[in-house]
N, CA, C and O atoms as CSV, one atom per row, in Angstrom:
chain,resi,resn,atom,element,x,y,z
A,1,MET,N,N,55.223,153.783,46.932
A,1,MET,CA,C,56.709,154.069,46.687
A,1,MET,C,C,57.556,154.719,47.986
A,1,MET,O,O,58.613,154.291,48.448
A,2,LYS,N,N,56.940,155.638,48.341
A,2,LYS,CA,C,58.200,155.936,49.291
A,2,LYS,C,C,57.980,155.409,50.695
A,2,LYS,O,O,58.701,155.762,51.627
A,3,LEU,N,N,57.058,154.629,50.821
A,3,LEU,CA,C,57.112,153.596,52.067
A,3,LEU,C,C,58.040,152.386,51.935
A,3,LEU,O,O,58.645,151.797,52.831
A,4,HIS,N,N,58.014,152.115,50.443
A,4,HIS,CA,C,58.939,151.097,50.041
A,4,HIS,C,C,60.206,151.345,50.304
A,4,HIS,O,O,60.837,150.420,50.816
A,5,ARG,N,N,60.900,152.602,50.041
A,5,ARG,CA,C,61.918,153.379,50.262
A,5,ARG,C,C,62.271,153.509,51.609
A,5,ARG,O,O,63.435,153.236,51.901
A,6,PHE,N,N,61.436,153.901,52.565
A,6,PHE,CA,C,61.398,153.917,53.865
A,6,PHE,C,C,61.829,152.883,54.754
A,6,PHE,O,O,62.570,153.041,55.723
A,7,MET,N,N,61.333,151.854,54.374
A,7,MET,CA,C,61.464,150.006,54.673
A,7,MET,C,C,62.844,150.116,54.576
A,7,MET,O,O,63.562,149.833,55.535
A,8,LEU,N,N,63.382,150.582,53.286
A,8,LEU,CA,C,64.818,149.996,52.647
A,8,LEU,C,C,65.873,150.628,53.642
A,8,LEU,O,O,66.876,149.991,53.963
A,9,SER,N,N,65.635,151.822,54.091
A,9,SER,CA,C,66.359,152.710,54.371
A,9,SER,C,C,66.314,152.087,56.081
A,9,SER,O,O,67.336,152.355,56.712
A,10,LEU,N,N,65.613,151.575,56.581
A,10,LEU,CA,C,65.870,151.141,57.961
A,10,LEU,C,C,66.621,150.310,58.408
A,10,LEU,O,O,67.003,150.392,59.576
A,11,PRO,N,N,67.033,149.261,57.547
A,11,PRO,CA,C,68.436,148.116,58.203
A,11,PRO,C,C,69.696,149.253,58.288
A,11,PRO,O,O,70.409,149.271,59.291
A,12,ASN,N,N,69.919,150.198,57.169
A,12,ASN,CA,C,70.870,151.056,57.089
A,12,ASN,C,C,71.113,151.917,58.304
A,12,ASN,O,O,72.151,151.951,58.964
A,13,PHE,N,N,70.133,152.529,58.483
A,13,PHE,CA,C,69.746,153.363,59.762
A,13,PHE,C,C,70.054,152.630,61.341
A,13,PHE,O,O,70.440,153.150,62.388
A,14,ASP,N,N,69.652,151.001,60.959
A,14,ASP,CA,C,69.915,150.791,62.252
A,14,ASP,C,C,71.282,149.977,62.118
A,14,ASP,O,O,71.647,149.362,63.120
A,15,ASN,N,N,71.940,149.928,61.157
A,15,ASN,CA,C,73.793,149.982,61.167
A,15,ASN,C,C,74.398,150.786,61.361
A,15,ASN,O,O,75.543,150.570,61.759
A,16,GLN,N,N,73.939,152.088,61.182
A,16,GLN,CA,C,74.437,153.209,61.573
A,16,GLN,C,C,74.265,153.512,63.255
A,16,GLN,O,O,75.001,154.036,64.090
A,17,ARG,N,N,73.499,153.169,63.280
A,17,ARG,CA,C,72.869,153.354,65.221
A,17,ARG,C,C,73.727,152.577,66.007
A,17,ARG,O,O,74.427,153.000,66.927
A,18,LEU,N,N,73.615,151.019,65.468
A,18,LEU,CA,C,74.362,150.196,66.070
A,18,LEU,C,C,76.386,150.501,66.044
A,18,LEU,O,O,77.198,150.491,66.968
A,19,ILE,N,N,76.506,150.668,64.989
A,19,ILE,CA,C,78.143,151.756,65.180
A,19,ILE,C,C,78.121,152.573,65.826
A,19,ILE,O,O,79.199,152.769,66.387
A,20,PHE,N,N,76.953,153.581,66.191
A,20,PHE,CA,C,77.787,154.563,66.886
A,20,PHE,C,C,77.415,154.119,68.217
A,20,PHE,O,O,78.049,154.612,69.150
A,21,HIS,N,N,76.629,153.395,68.437
A,21,HIS,CA,C,76.289,152.551,69.574
A,21,HIS,C,C,77.715,152.039,70.238
A,21,HIS,O,O,78.114,152.389,71.349
A,22,ALA,N,N,78.451,151.078,69.276
A,22,ALA,CA,C,79.665,150.259,69.598
A,22,ALA,C,C,80.665,151.047,69.869
A,22,ALA,O,O,81.384,150.706,70.809
A,23,ALA,N,N,80.999,152.345,69.112
A,23,ALA,CA,C,81.973,153.266,69.069
A,23,ALA,C,C,81.991,153.940,70.511
A,23,ALA,O,O,82.990,154.178,71.191
A,24,ARG,N,N,80.452,154.232,70.871
A,24,ARG,CA,C,80.433,155.095,72.242
A,24,ARG,C,C,80.486,154.113,73.519
A,24,ARG,O,O,80.523,154.652,74.625
A,25,GLN,N,N,80.494,152.614,73.433
A,25,GLN,CA,C,80.859,151.770,74.220
A,25,GLN,C,C,82.153,151.710,74.406
A,25,GLN,O,O,82.686,151.763,75.514
A,26,THR,N,N,82.865,151.571,73.105
A,26,THR,CA,C,84.285,151.234,73.380
A,26,THR,C,C,84.798,152.741,74.042
A,26,THR,O,O,85.415,152.705,75.107
A,27,VAL,N,N,84.604,153.676,73.574
A,27,VAL,CA,C,84.958,155.059,74.100
A,27,VAL,C,C,84.823,154.845,75.914
A,27,VAL,O,O,85.697,154.887,76.780
A,28,ARG,N,N,83.491,154.631,75.997
A,28,ARG,CA,C,83.654,154.757,77.291
A,28,ARG,C,C,84.355,153.418,78.302
A,28,ARG,O,O,84.511,153.546,79.516
A,29,LYS,N,N,84.679,152.302,77.619
A,29,LYS,CA,C,85.411,151.323,78.368
A,29,LYS,C,C,87.052,151.780,78.157
A,29,LYS,O,O,87.921,151.482,78.976
A,30,ALA,N,N,87.289,152.503,76.994
A,30,ALA,CA,C,88.204,152.860,77.080
A,30,ALA,C,C,88.849,154.092,78.291
A,30,ALA,O,O,89.910,154.337,78.865
A,31,GLU,N,N,87.752,154.513,78.235
A,31,GLU,CA,C,88.046,155.512,79.571
A,31,GLU,C,C,88.096,155.255,80.990
A,31,GLU,O,O,88.822,155.848,81.788
A,32,MET,N,N,87.080,154.109,81.315
A,32,MET,CA,C,87.222,153.578,82.155
A,32,MET,C,C,88.765,152.730,82.565
A,32,MET,O,O,89.301,152.741,83.673
A,33,ALA,N,N,89.134,152.203,81.640
A,33,ALA,CA,C,90.147,151.386,81.900
A,33,ALA,C,C,91.654,152.338,82.006
A,33,ALA,O,O,92.720,151.922,82.459
A,34,ARG,N,N,91.354,153.852,81.393
A,34,ARG,CA,C,92.193,155.019,81.559
A,34,ARG,C,C,92.603,155.206,83.210
A,34,ARG,O,O,93.699,155.132,83.765
A,35,ILE,N,N,91.269,155.476,83.733
A,35,ILE,CA,C,91.053,156.038,84.834
A,35,ILE,C,C,91.184,155.169,86.028
A,35,ILE,O,O,91.147,155.667,87.154
A,36,ALA,N,N,91.364,153.653,85.806
A,36,ALA,CA,C,91.866,152.396,86.831
A,36,ALA,C,C,93.346,152.517,86.432
A,36,ALA,O,O,94.214,152.477,87.304
A,37,VAL,N,N,93.591,152.635,85.397
A,37,VAL,CA,C,95.311,152.106,85.242
A,37,VAL,C,C,96.165,153.562,85.898
A,37,VAL,O,O,97.305,153.449,86.347
A,38,HIS,N,N,95.514,154.749,85.873
A,38,HIS,CA,C,95.775,155.896,86.528
A,38,HIS,C,C,95.611,155.830,87.743
A,38,HIS,O,O,96.380,156.483,88.448
A,39,GLU,N,N,94.682,155.117,88.295
A,39,GLU,CA,C,94.691,154.912,89.789
A,39,GLU,C,C,95.628,153.795,90.486
A,39,GLU,O,O,96.057,154.011,91.619
A,40,TRP,N,N,95.800,153.145,90.113
A,40,TRP,CA,C,97.025,151.767,89.958
A,40,TRP,C,C,98.175,152.483,89.804
A,40,TRP,O,O,99.089,151.866,90.353
A,41,LEU,N,N,98.509,153.382,89.367
A,41,LEU,CA,C,99.642,154.019,88.994
A,41,LEU,C,C,99.904,155.046,90.020
A,41,LEU,O,O,101.068,155.241,90.369
A,42,ASN,N,N,98.986,155.687,90.509
A,42,ASN,CA,C,98.947,156.560,91.930
A,42,ASN,C,C,99.496,155.402,92.906
A,42,ASN,O,O,100.645,155.290,93.333
A,43,GLN,N,N,98.489,154.644,93.128
A,43,GLN,CA,C,98.905,153.764,94.319
A,43,GLN,C,C,100.242,153.103,94.385
A,43,GLN,O,O,100.640,152.793,95.508
A,44,HIS,N,N,101.050,152.822,93.277
A,44,HIS,CA,C,102.117,151.899,93.122
A,44,HIS,C,C,103.250,152.945,92.791
A,44,HIS,O,O,104.411,152.623,92.537
A,45,ASP,N,N,102.716,154.388,92.827
A,45,ASP,CA,C,104.120,155.108,92.351
A,45,ASP,C,C,105.618,154.900,93.057
A,45,ASP,O,O,106.709,154.976,92.493
A,46,SER,N,N,105.354,154.625,94.397
A,46,SER,CA,C,106.902,154.289,94.876
A,46,SER,C,C,107.292,153.361,94.678
A,46,SER,O,O,108.512,153.346,94.512
A,47,GLU,N,N,106.618,152.152,94.578
A,47,GLU,CA,C,107.030,150.813,93.881
A,47,GLU,C,C,107.790,151.022,92.601
A,47,GLU,O,O,108.984,150.724,92.559
A,48,LEU,N,N,107.262,151.444,91.712
A,48,LEU,CA,C,107.781,151.775,90.316
A,48,LEU,C,C,108.713,153.077,90.465
A,48,LEU,O,O,109.138,153.472,89.379
A,49,GLU,N,N,109.002,153.609,91.259
A,49,GLU,CA,C,110.172,154.541,91.560
A,49,GLU,C,C,111.259,153.501,91.808
A,49,GLU,O,O,112.229,153.446,91.052
A,50,GLU,N,N,111.138,152.746,92.757
A,50,GLU,CA,C,111.818,151.902,93.281
A,50,GLU,C,C,112.473,150.993,92.139
A,50,GLU,O,O,113.684,151.038,91.922
A,51,TRP,N,N,111.566,150.128,91.390
A,51,TRP,CA,C,111.834,149.745,90.289
A,51,TRP,C,C,112.845,150.287,89.255
A,51,TRP,O,O,113.852,149.724,88.827
A,52,LYS,N,N,112.327,151.570,88.934
A,52,LYS,CA,C,113.149,151.766,88.152
A,52,LYS,C,C,114.608,152.569,88.460
A,52,LYS,O,O,115.386,152.805,87.536
A,53,ALA,N,N,114.845,152.897,89.616
A,53,ALA,CA,C,115.930,153.393,90.602
A,53,ALA,C,C,116.917,151.979,90.187
A,53,ALA,O,O,118.008,152.038,89.620
A,54,LYS,N,N,116.302,150.884,90.576
A,54,LYS,CA,C,117.154,149.527,90.934
A,54,LYS,C,C,117.569,149.120,89.557
A,54,LYS,O,O,118.678,148.619,89.374
A,55,THR,N,N,116.462,149.377,88.282
A,55,THR,CA,C,116.970,148.751,87.051
A,55,THR,C,C,117.950,149.805,86.626
A,55,THR,O,O,118.978,149.428,86.062
A,56,ALA,N,N,117.756,151.020,86.823
A,56,ALA,CA,C,118.676,151.887,85.910
A,56,ALA,C,C,120.287,151.737,86.453
A,56,ALA,O,O,121.285,152.117,85.840
A,57,SER,N,N,120.242,151.060,87.804
A,57,SER,CA,C,121.516,150.731,88.443
A,57,SER,C,C,122.159,149.725,88.066
A,57,SER,O,O,123.379,149.785,87.915
A,58,GLU,N,N,121.445,148.592,87.838
A,58,GLU,CA,C,121.694,147.367,87.447
A,58,GLU,C,C,122.461,147.500,86.235
A,58,GLU,O,O,123.570,146.981,86.114
A,59,LEU,N,N,121.742,148.375,85.075
A,59,LEU,CA,C,121.879,148.531,83.498
A,59,LEU,C,C,122.929,149.983,83.693
A,59,LEU,O,O,123.052,150.624,82.650
A,60,GLY,N,N,123.500,150.406,84.625
A,60,GLY,CA,C,124.340,151.439,84.520
A,60,GLY,C,C,124.344,152.752,84.045
A,60,GLY,O,O,125.308,153.490,83.843
A,61,ILE,N,N,122.804,153.014,83.846
A,61,ILE,CA,C,122.206,154.243,83.324
A,61,ILE,C,C,121.627,155.111,84.376
A,61,ILE,O,O,121.557,154.854,85.578
A,62,SER,N,N,121.197,156.237,83.723
A,62,SER,CA,C,120.533,157.318,84.580
A,62,SER,C,C,118.755,156.659,84.674
A,62,SER,O,O,118.411,155.909,83.760
A,63,VAL,N,N,117.994,156.905,85.503
A,63,VAL,CA,C,116.687,156.677,85.472
A,63,VAL,C,C,116.084,157.157,84.141
A,63,VAL,O,O,115.522,156.374,83.375
A,64,SER,N,N,116.254,158.814,83.828
A,64,SER,CA,C,115.864,159.174,83.048
A,64,SER,C,C,116.264,158.688,81.772
A,64,SER,O,O,115.427,158.908,80.896
A,65,GLU,N,N,117.379,158.044,81.372
A,65,GLU,CA,C,117.734,157.186,80.109
A,65,GLU,C,C,116.842,155.930,80.202
A,65,GLU,O,O,116.227,155.599,79.188
A,66,LEU,N,N,116.706,155.111,81.471
A,66,LEU,CA,C,115.823,154.362,81.018
A,66,LEU,C,C,114.533,154.440,80.918
A,66,LEU,O,O,113.865,153.507,80.471
A,67,GLU,N,N,114.023,155.561,81.322
A,67,GLU,CA,C,112.623,156.088,80.989
A,67,GLU,C,C,112.658,156.553,79.577
A,67,GLU,O,O,111.577,156.655,78.997
A,68,LYS,N,N,113.611,156.811,79.030
A,68,LYS,CA,C,113.589,157.143,77.487
A,68,LYS,C,C,113.583,155.845,76.881
A,68,LYS,O,O,112.524,155.465,76.382
A,69,ARG,N,N,114.648,155.059,76.839
A,69,ARG,CA,C,114.561,153.693,76.748
A,69,ARG,C,C,112.902,152.675,76.462
A,69,ARG,O,O,112.538,151.929,75.553
A,70,LEU,N,N,112.242,153.156,77.784
A,70,LEU,CA,C,111.123,152.300,77.880
A,70,LEU,C,C,110.328,152.623,76.845
A,70,LEU,O,O,109.852,151.747,76.122
A,71,LEU,N,N,110.034,154.263,76.609
A,71,LEU,CA,C,109.260,155.005,75.819
A,71,LEU,C,C,109.336,154.714,74.519
A,71,LEU,O,O,108.343,154.417,73.855
A,72,ASP,N,N,110.640,154.782,74.008
A,72,ASP,CA,C,111.305,154.444,72.773
A,72,ASP,C,C,110.931,152.930,72.347
A,72,ASP,O,O,110.904,152.632,71.153
A,73,ALA,N,N,110.676,152.088,73.242
A,73,ALA,CA,C,110.799,150.669,73.068
A,73,ALA,C,C,109.041,150.581,72.783
A,73,ALA,O,O,108.640,150.200,71.683
A,74,ALA,N,N,108.133,150.945,73.807
A,74,ALA,CA,C,107.051,151.109,73.687
A,74,ALA,C,C,106.326,152.009,72.309
A,74,ALA,O,O,105.185,151.829,71.883
A,75,GLN,N,N,107.262,152.928,71.817
A,75,GLN,CA,C,106.496,153.665,70.868
A,75,GLN,C,C,107.198,152.708,69.630
A,75,GLN,O,O,106.745,153.119,68.561
A,76,SER,N,N,107.953,151.807,69.457
A,76,SER,CA,C,108.281,150.850,68.210
A,76,SER,C,C,107.414,150.147,68.369
A,76,SER,O,O,106.813,149.964,67.310
A,77,ARG,N,N,106.886,149.467,69.428
A,77,ARG,CA,C,105.819,148.493,69.262
A,77,ARG,C,C,104.772,148.819,68.735
A,77,ARG,O,O,104.187,148.034,67.988
A,78,SER,N,N,104.290,150.071,69.007
A,78,SER,CA,C,102.905,150.345,68.423
A,78,SER,C,C,103.123,150.597,66.877
A,78,SER,O,O,102.161,150.637,66.109
A,79,ASN,N,N,104.227,150.738,66.519
A,79,ASN,CA,C,104.444,150.915,65.011
A,79,ASN,C,C,104.566,149.816,64.140
A,79,ASN,O,O,104.740,149.998,62.935
């Protein structure tokens, strides 16, 4: 009877192991993406600053106001 219970629990163990493995892969992929974005932002920082200054000027607002609006828009999309 104990062997029978052990055999029934193997699929459950395998499912938990697969879920853990998938979660670990997801975290690793997210970290790789974060690093890639961070590197891209560092390489294009001057271009981004120029774009923000130009866009803020066209809108007649300060760069900090533009950044606030961009952040607010991004947060409202995620909600």
